[in-house]
N, C-alpha and C positions, 0 to 999 in steps of 0.2 A: 170438370170431369171428376167423377167420384171413383176413388180407387176400388171400391167394392163392385163397380160395374165391369171390371176386367176379369177375364177367366184366369184362374190360378190352378195349375196342375201340381198336385202334391204327391210325392213318391217317397218311399222309405229309402234311406241311405244304408249301404252295407256297413258292417262293423269296421271294415278296412277303410271306409271313407269317414269314419267317426260316428256312425250311427245317427239316429234321429231321422229327420225328414227334410227334404228339399222342396221348395215351392218355386215354380217357374211360371213366368207370365209370358205366354207365347206371343202375344201381340206387341210386346215391348222388348226389342232385342237387348239381351244382356241383363234383363231385369229378373233377379232371382234372390231368394233368401233361404234361410233354413231355421230349424227349431228342434227342440227335444220331442215335441208332440206335433201331430198334424195341426192342431189349433194354434200353437205357438208359431209354426211355420207360416200359416195363413195370416196371422196378425202381423208378423214381420214382413210378409210379402206386401201387405197393404201399405206399410210404411215405405217400403222400397218403391212401390208404384208412385206414391206421392213425391218422393225424391226424384225419381226418373222423370216425371212430368215437369217438375219445377226446373230441373237441369236442362231439359230439352227446350223449354220456353225461354230460359235465360240465354241459350245459345241460338235462339231463333230457328230451331228445328221443328218440323211438324210432329204433332202428337197423334198417333193413330186413335181413331174412335174405338170404343169397346165394341166387340162383335155381338155381345149379348145385351139385351135390354135390361134396364134396372127393374128389379122385382117390386 
């Protein structure tokens, strides 16, 4: 599975939350990251997806298929 195949929702963080942007992967529970820019948050999310998948496989847990097809 390719991390770029998963949907990533990027939202701005408030100044009270440190500013920048949060990236959430809805299909992978608890998989999220952040960054100073939307692009940095997205790049960090792809790293988080790869780590999430690797950890799930090591624990023998199922990995949800991406909802969207690769472009």
